[in-house]
N, C-alpha and C positions, 0 to 999 in steps of 0.2 A: 504493501498499499504505499501511494507517496506519500511524504509530509507535507504539509501546507500549514500556512502562518495563521496562528490564533491571538487574536488579542483580547484580553478579559478584563473588564472591570476600570477600563481609562477611555478618555473620549479620544476619538480617533482624528486623524489629520483633518482639518475643514476643509484643506483645498479641494477635497473630493465634493464632484458634484453629485446629487442624488437622481438616480435614474427612475428607479419606481419605489414608492415607499408606501407601506400600508400599515397608517396610524390608528384604525380603529375608532377614529372618532364616526360622531353622528350614530351612536348606538348598535353601530354593525358589524358585522366581521368583514365585510367590503369582498364578501366571494369565498374568503378561507373557511374550510372546514375541516373536522378533525376524527379520526378514527382510532381504536385500538389498535397500536404496533403488531403488525404480525410476528416479528421476530421476539417478541415477549408473550406469547400465545395467543393473540389476535387473530381470526380469520384474516385471508386476503382477501375476500369478499368485502366489499364496502357497507359500512354505516356507520352512524354518527354518536357521539358522545355527548355528554351534555355540556352546555357552556353558555356563558353571557358576557355581554359587553356593556361595561359602566364606566364613565368618567374615561373614555379613551382607552380603557386596558381591557384584554381579551381573558376572562378568567375559565379556565378548563379545568373538568373536574376529570381525576385519574382514577384508574382501576385501585379499590381497596380489597378488591378480592383474595382469599387466600390462597388461590391458585395462581393467580399471575403476580410478577412485580409491576407496580405503578408504572405504566408508560404509554405514551400517547404520539401519533403520528398527525402532524395539520399538513393542510393540502393548501395550497392557491389556487385562485379560479384560474381557467385558460389564459396563460398570458399572450401568447402569439407575437413575440418578437422573436428576432435573430438573436442568436445567444451570443455573438461576437460583440453586441453591443455591451456585456457585462461581463466582469472579471472576480466577481466576489458577491457573498451573500453576508448581511449583517443583520443581527436581532439582539432586541434587548427584553429581558425576560427575570424572573426571580420563581422561586418555588415559595408556596405557603408552607411553611414546616417549621417544627421548633428548634430544628438544627441543620447544618448542611448533609448533602448525602454525595453519595459516590455513585456514577452511574454512565452513562455512554451518551453521545450527541452524534447523529450521524444525517448527512444531508443526501437525499434521493433526487432525483430530475427524470422528467418524461420529454423524450424528443423523438424525432423521425426514427432513431437508431433503437428504440427499445418502448415503440407505443403500444404494440399489442399486448403488452405486460406494465400497465402503467404504473411509475413508481419502483420496477423492481428491475433486477440485474439479470437480463434473458441468459441461459447457456449460451456458449461456453465464456460468454462475459462477464461472470462471475464477479461482484468487488468491483467493478469499473463504472458502473453507471451510479456510483455513491462516494462519499469521501467519510472518512471516519475521521471525526474532528478529534478526539482521544480517545484512547482505549481504556482511561479512567478518567472520567469527567467528573468536576466536583461542581454540583448544584448548590448556591448558597441560598440562604431567604433575604440578601440584599439583589439589589439591583445589579446586573451583570451584563456588559455589552460582549457579542461574539461576532469576530469577523471569518468568515469559511473564505480563503482564496482560491479562487477555481484557475489562475492564470495560466499555473504549471501543468494541471491537468491536461490529460490529450485532449487535443483542438478536435481530433476525429471523433469521441466520444461526445464532447461538450456542444460542439458548433453545430448548430441546424435550428430550425424554428422549434423554441423552447415552448411545449405544452403547459407544464407547470412544474412547481418545485416544491419537496416533501423534505419536512424536518422531521426526524424522529427521535424522540427524547425519552430515554429509560432512567428513570428518575432514581431509582435506589437498587442496586444489585441485591444489598444486603448480605447475609453471611450464608456462603454455599450449605446446600442442604439444609437448612435450618429456617422454617417459613417463619416470616414475620408477622408478628400482630396486626390485624386490621387496623387499628388505629395508632400504630405505630407507623405506616406507610404515608408516602407524601399523598396527599387527598387531591391539592391542588396546585396549576401551572397559572402564572401572570405572564402575559406577553404585552409590553409596551408596544412594542413597533417591529415591521419586520422590512428591508431594504434588499433589492437587488441593483448592483452598482457595478460601476466599471469608468475605465478612462476614456472610452468613447463618449460617452455622453456630455464630458466637457466641453467638446465640440458641438454636439449636437441639441444641448440643452436637456432638461430634466422632461420625462416623458411620463404623459399619462399614464396611469395604471389600468388595466385592462379594465373595461364595463363587464362586471359580474351580471349573469343570467338568471333571474329569479323566475320561479312558477309563482303566480298568486294564488294561497289558500285562502279564499274569503269564504267559505261555507258555501250555502246554495237554499235554493228552494225548499227542496223534498227532505234530506237528512237532516238529523240533530248532529251536534258535535259529538265526537268519540267518546265513549264513556269505558274507562280501564279497568278489568277485572283479572287479577293476578290468578293463575292456575299452576305453571311449573317454569323453571328456566328453560332457554332452549326450546321452547314449543314450538313445534311446526318444523322445526330443522334450521340446519344453517344453509343448506342448500337449496336454492328455489326449485321443488318438484311440482309437477300437474298438480297432485290432490296432496297436499299435507294434511288435509283434515276434513271431517266429514260433519254436518250436521244432521241428525235422525234422531227419531224417538226409540233410546236406549231403554228405558223403564216402563213403558205403557201407560204412562200417564198422558199423551197427547202433545207433550212438550218438544221442542227441538233440542236434542240435547249434542255435547260436543265429543266426537271422538277423534284424536289427533296426535301425530307422532311429536315429539323431543327428541333432542338431540344435547348432548355435552360435550365440548371440546377442551379437555385440561391444558395444562401447560407443553410445550412440545416433548418428546418422549414419552407421553403417557398415551396410551390407548382412548381414543374417544368412546362414550357410551351412547346408547340411544334405545329407544323404547316408544310406549305409547301411553295415554292417559285418557281418563274419563272425566269430564266436566257437566254434571247435571245443572239446569236451566229450571230457575224457580217461576218458570209461567212468565217471568215479568223483563226476562231478558239479562237476567243476573247468573252468572256461572259459576260455579264452586267444585273444585274438583274433589272426586271422592276415591278415586283408584289409578295408581300410577304404576307400569309396569316396566322392567327393562327388557329388552329383546334378547332371547337367547337362541330360538329355532330359526330365523333368519339371519343372514350374514350383516346386512344391513337396511333398516327398515326403510323405505324410501317415500312410499305413496301410501296413501290409504283411499279404498273407494266404498261405496255403500249402495246395496239393489237388492230389491227381493228376488233372491235367486232359487228359493224352494217354494214359492206360491204361496205362502203362508198368509200373507199380506202385511209382513214385516220385515225390515231391512236386514240383511246379514252384512258383516263386514268382512272384506276383500283387504288383505294387508300384504303389500307388493315390496320384497327386497329383491336382492339381487343373490344368488339367480332361482330363490324359491318364491313359491305364493302359497297363503294360507286364506282359508274361509272359514269364519267365525262366528257364533251368533252369541246373544248377549240376551239373557234372560231378566226378569224384572228384579232377580235378587243379585242382579251384577256378575253373574256368576258366566267365565268365557266357555265353550264347547267349542272346540276345531271340529268343523264339517268335513273340511277335504285339505289337504296339504300337496304343493306339487312340487317336486325339485327339479332344477335345471331348465325353468320355464322364465319367460319374461311377461310379466302382465300387459295386456295390449287395449282392453276395453271391458264394458258389460252392454249388451244390448238383446232388445227381445228377437232373437233368432226366427220363432216361429209362432209369433202372434198370439202366444197363448198368455201374455200377461206377466210372467216371469221372466226376468233377464238370464240371459247365458254369459258365460265367462270367456272370452279369446283371450288365448296366450300363443308364444311360439316357444316351441320346444327346441332344445340348443344341442348343435350336434359339436363334440370334441374328439381331436384329432389323439394321436398316441400320446402326445406331450401334455394333455389338457388345456390345449388352446381351442377357442369357438371357431368352427369352420366356417369360412365365410359362404355362402350360397347352398348350405346342407341345412338350414332350420327349418323346422316344420311348424305351419300354422294349424290351430285348433280351436274348436270350441266345445266347453263344457256343459252338460245340462245334467239335472237330478230328477229323477223320477224314483217315487216310493223309498226316497233316502241312498237311493243307488246312484253313483255319479258315472257319467260316460261321458266319452269324448270321441269327437269325429274331426277327421281330417279336413282342412279348408284348401280348395285350390289354391296355389302362389301363381299370381301371372308372372309372367316375364316379359322384356322388353326387348330381347334380342342382344342386348349390351350390356346389361348388368343386372343382378339380383335386385328385386323390389321388396321393400320394407313394409309392413304395415303399421300406419300411426294413428289413425282415428276412423273408428265405426260408428255408423248412425245415419238417418235420414239428413243427407249432407245438403241435399237440393230441394226440400220440401217437397218431394212428389209422394210423400208417404212410404219409400220402399227404402230398404236397409241397403247401404252402399259403404264401401272401404276406400279411403284415402292411401294409396300406396307412394312411397318414395323410392326413388334409387340412391346408390351413394354416392353420385353426382348431385342431388339435388331435384332431377326432374320430379314432377308431380302427376299422379296418375289417378282418376275416379272410376272405379270400377264398380258395377252392381253384382250383388252377389244373392244366390239364392239358396233355399235350404238344402239342395243336393249338392252344395259345395262347388256348384261351377261359379266360373266368373266372366263377366261381358263388358268390353271396354264401353264406358259412357261418355267419356271426354278425351279428346286427343291430351297427348301428354301436355303438360302445362310447364315448359321449361324456364321456370323461377330460380334455378341455380341456387336453391339454399345451400348456404354454407354449413353443411351440418344441421344435427337435430336440436341444438340450442337455438335457433332463429325460428323455429315452427311454433305458432301460440295456437291457432285454432283454424278449423276448415268449415264451410260451410256457406251458403248462399245468402251473401251480405246485400248484395244488391238487388234481389228479388228478379234476376232474369233468368233462372233455371240451371244456372252453371254454378260450380264450385269456385269461392274467391279464398284465397289464403292470406291471414291475419298472421304477419311474421315481426320479428324483431329487425330492425336494420343493420345491426352488427351484434359482436358478441365480442367480449376480452373477458380474460381468464379473472383479472382483478375485479372489475367492475359489473362483468358480466353483460346481461341483455341490455341493449341500449337502441332509444328510438322505437319508433312504429310505423309499417307499413301494410298498406292494402294490397294484395296483387291481383287482377282479375285479368280475364280474357276478353280483347279488344272483337268487336262484332267482323272484323274484316280480317282478322288473325294477328297472332301477336300478343302480347302482354303487356298491362298498363298499371304501373306502379305508382300509388299516390302515399306519398310520404305526409303522415300523420304529424310527427313528430320526428325531429332529427335526433342525432346522437348526443344533443344535451341532455333530453331525457334518459334517468336510470329506471329501465324497468325492473322493480323488486320483486313483482309476482308475475304468475300468469293473469292473462285478461279471462275475467268470467263474463260468458257473453248470455245474457238473459234480459227478459221483458221487467224492467223494474217498476215501471210507473201503468203498467197495464195499458198500454196506447196501441198494442198490436205489434210494436216494431222493436227489435232486439237492442238493449243498450249493452254498455260495457262498463266493465268495473276492475278499476286495478290498483297496483300502490306504485307510485314512481315518484321525480323530483329529481333535483340535481343537489350540487355540494352546497351552492350558496342557498338556498332556501330549504332544504331539508327535504322530508318524504310525506307524504301523503295519500288519500285516497281518491283518484281520479273517475268520473262518473261521465260517461259520453252517451248523452242522450241522442238514442236512434244510432249509434257506433256508427257503420260505414256507409247507412244509406243516408245521414244528415249530412249534407255538404256546409250547412252552417256552425258546424261545431259545437253546440251549445254544450258547456261543460259545467259540472259541477265539482268543487274542489275541497277536500277538507284536511289539515294539518295533521299529523300524527305524531306522538312523541315516540322517540325510537325508531324502530323500522318494521316491516309489515313483509311476510312473505307469500300469505296467500288471502284472498276474498271471499267470503262464504256467504252467500245471499240465502236469507232463510225468515219465515216469520216467528223471530223468537219472542213475540209478547202478543201474540194471538188476535192481532187486531186485523188480520186478513193481506196486512202490506210486508212487501219482501223488506225485510232490515238488511243491514252488512254487518258480517263478523270478522274482523280482520285479526290472522295468527301474528304474532308479535315476540319473535325469540330474543330478542333485545331486551325487552322489559319482561319478558316470563309469562305472558298472558293474552286475553284477547281484548280488544277494543272494539265496542259496539256502537255501530251510527243507526238509531231507531228511525223508520221512515213515516212521514206523514201524508204520502199518498192517497190513503184513502179519505183525508180531509179537504186535501187540494184539488185532487184528482188533476185533471188537464186544466183547470181554471186558472186564471191571473186573475187573483181578487184585487178589486178597485174600490177608494170609498165611496161613498154615497152620491157625495158632490161630483166625482167623477162618473158615476154611471151612466151606460146609453140612455137615452131618451125612450127608444123603444126594442121591443125584439127584433134581431136581425141575421138571417141565415149568409155567412159572407162568401165571397168567391174563392174558391179553392185555388191554391199554388202547390208549387207549379202546375199549370195546366196548357198544356198536355204535361203528365207526370209520366215516371218510370224509376224506381219501384212503388213510391210512398206520396202520398198527397194531405197535404193541410187543410182541414176544414173549421174556419172561423165560424164561432156563434155568439153573438152578443144578447145579453138578457136585461131589461130593465128592471125585474123584480125577482124575487127569488120564485121558482117555477117546483111545484110537487112531482111532476112527471114531466120528463123531456126522453124522447126517441130520436137518436140520430140513426139511422138505417142507409143502407145502399143497394139499389136495384140496377139490374141490366135494364135494357132498351124493351124487352119482352115483359116487363113489369114483375119479373122474379127477385127474390129476394136474396141479396149476394152475401150479406154482411150486416150485423146489428152491431152498431160502433159502441153506442152507448144506449143505456136504460135506465132509469132514476133520476132522483130530486136533482136540482143544480142551483145554487146559490147566484144571485145578481151578480153582472160583470162580464168581462170578456174573457170567452172560453176558445181551449185549441184543440182541436181531434186530429189524429193521425192514423188514415187507414193506409194499412200497409200491400192493400192490392191484393188481399186475398181472401177467399169465401170462409165459413164457418168451419171448414174442415181443415182451414189452414193452406189450401193449395193455391198457388198463384192464378189469377183469373187471366182471361184472355184479353190482347188488347183490343180496345172499341170504346164507344159511348158510355158511361153508366150514368145514373141521375142519384144524387143524395138528397134524403128529405129527414127534415127535422118537426117533429111534432111536440108543440108545448101546451101542455094543459089542454089538448085537442085542436091549436091551431097548427096550420100545416102550412107548410114551405119547402119548396124543391129547387134544386139547380142542377147542372151538368157538369161531368168531368170527364176528360179523355183520359186513356191509358195509352201510351205507347208500346210498341213490339218490344 
C-alpha cells in the first residue's frame, strides 16, 4: 500500500482553493448518505443508518451491537467531475465518546474503472481503488482535520469521471476476541465538513457542489403514514427475493397474519443464520410475533409462497430454498405439519393447472454431473398435484428455441385471456410466451421478445400491462452487486415489430423490493407498489396508480424509516381495502400503511363552496383510447344511488364500473377496457351511462385496436 501524507489537528495551508465543499448547512446532508461498513460485518447491499444535521454538523449513529465494531461508511452524491481536477480529500470530524479510540480510516471511490462494484475494489485490483489513511488511526473527542493525498496514487486508477467518494470509519477495534459492552462502544460520529480539493482549481475557481437528486416523499391521498410493529431482527432477509413473506389466515379467525423469512448475518468469519417467523394480526393491523424458528431442513430459506394446494379452503405455505422445497400446513394451534418435501428442486410458482380451484406447484428438477455440478439444459419442469393426500407429479414439456435452453420464469394468465401461460427466457435474455395445456404440450403464443435482459436480477414481472393482448415485461434498468436493482423499465412489442422500451425511472432509483402488481384502488386497472429511493432522500413506498397503463404517472410516496425488501398488499384491518405491509429487515419488523380507498374511492372531494352547480357526466379521455379510459362525473349534492355502466352499440351491458352511493364533488372513474369477466373487449364504439337517483345521462367513447 502506498504511503500518503496525512495532517491531523492543524490548520492546512490557506493558499489552497476549495474545489468542492460540503459544509452540511441548511439542515440537510447535501446528498451524502451513510451505511454500515461492509468490512466490519455490514452487508454490501445498500441501506441507510440513522443520522441528523443540526447547526451545520452531521451527527451519525454508529453500531452499538454486540456483534459488530462501531463502523460507518459515508457516501457522497454523484460528483460527475473529471478526477484530474482533484488531488486530495479533506474532512473535519470528531467522535462523541468518553475517551479516544483506535480504529482505521479508509477512502474508497467509484469511477469508470470500478463502476460495476461501487465503492469496492474489483478483483484482481484489490486495494487499488482505496487508500488506507493509517493502519491504527486514533479517533479523538476533539475536532480533528485529516487530509488524504491522492497525488501519488496511480493516475490510471484515480483518473476518470468520478462517480462518488466513500469514507469508511472503523471507530473502535477494541481488544481482539473480547467483545466490548454496548455502552462502551462509540455511539456517534460528528462530521463538520468534507472537501474534495486540488491544485487545478486555483486556476479554475471554486466548483459548485453537485446537485443532489431527491425523491419527494410527501404522502398521498389513499394511504396513511406507515406505523411500525417490531417482529424479529432481519425480517424478510437481506437479499431481495421475489417473495420474502406472505399474508394469510394462519389461525382461522378471518384475519390476515404474517408468515415471513428472517436472516441474521453476524461478523465476518461466522455463518449467517436464517429461518421463519409467524406474527399474528389483532384484527386492526397490528402484528405480534408468536413463533420463530431457525431453518434446518433447507440449505437457505429464500422465498415463501402461500396457496390452497389441497383444496380444503385454507392456504398452505411453500418454503423454497436452495435446492429444496417444502409444503407445510399450520393448524389453529400453530403447529407445523410437513405435507411434502422435495430435494434438488427449484420452486417456479403456483397456478390452478386444471381449473379445480386448488393450485398446483411448479418446479424444476436439477440434474447433476459426476462432480456434483448442475448440468445446463438437462433440468426437467414438472407440476405437483395432491389427491386424497397423495402427491404426484407430471412432467411439463420444455420448449426449445433452437439455440439455447429456455428457463421458466413465471406462470399464470399473463395476457388476460383466461388461459394459463408460461413465460420462458433463454440464457441470452430472449423472452417467450407459451400457452400450456393440461397434457403438458406447449404452443408458442408470441414471437420471441428480444429484450436482451442481463440475467435474472433484472426481471420483475410479465403480463399485459397496456391491454393489447400481448405480454409486456417490467424490468429493472440495471443491476450492480452493491446497490442491486436500479431504475424501472416497461418493455413492449411494437405493432410493426420490434421492441419499445419506456424508461419510467433511470438509474438514480434504487429499487429495494420487487414490484407488486395489484388493483389497489378498485378502479379495474392494476397499480404498482414497491420500495425505492436514492442516497440523498432515503427510501419509501412508491404507489404508481395505473402502472404501465397510466402515462400521467400519478404517484403516491411515503417515506420509510430504515429499509424495505417487500410490499405485501392485504386487508389487514377488515374494512375491505387493500392495505400495504412492508417487511423491514433493518428495523426488524413491519411498517403498515392503511388504506382509505373505501372512504374516498375515486372521488376528489371538494368543499361545499367549490361543489359543481349541477350533476354532469363529463367527456371521457383519452378518446379514442387504448387500453384504459377516464370517465369524469360531477355531483352537485350527495347521491344515495349512482350506477355507472358501459354498453356496446347493441345495448348489451359490458361492465358495471360503479354501483353505490357517492358524495358531492368531482369524481373520476377508470374503465380498463375489459368486460365483467376481465377479458379485453374488441375495438369499437361503446356507450357509458350514469344513473343518479333515477336520472340517466349517456355519452360515447371509442376503443382503438
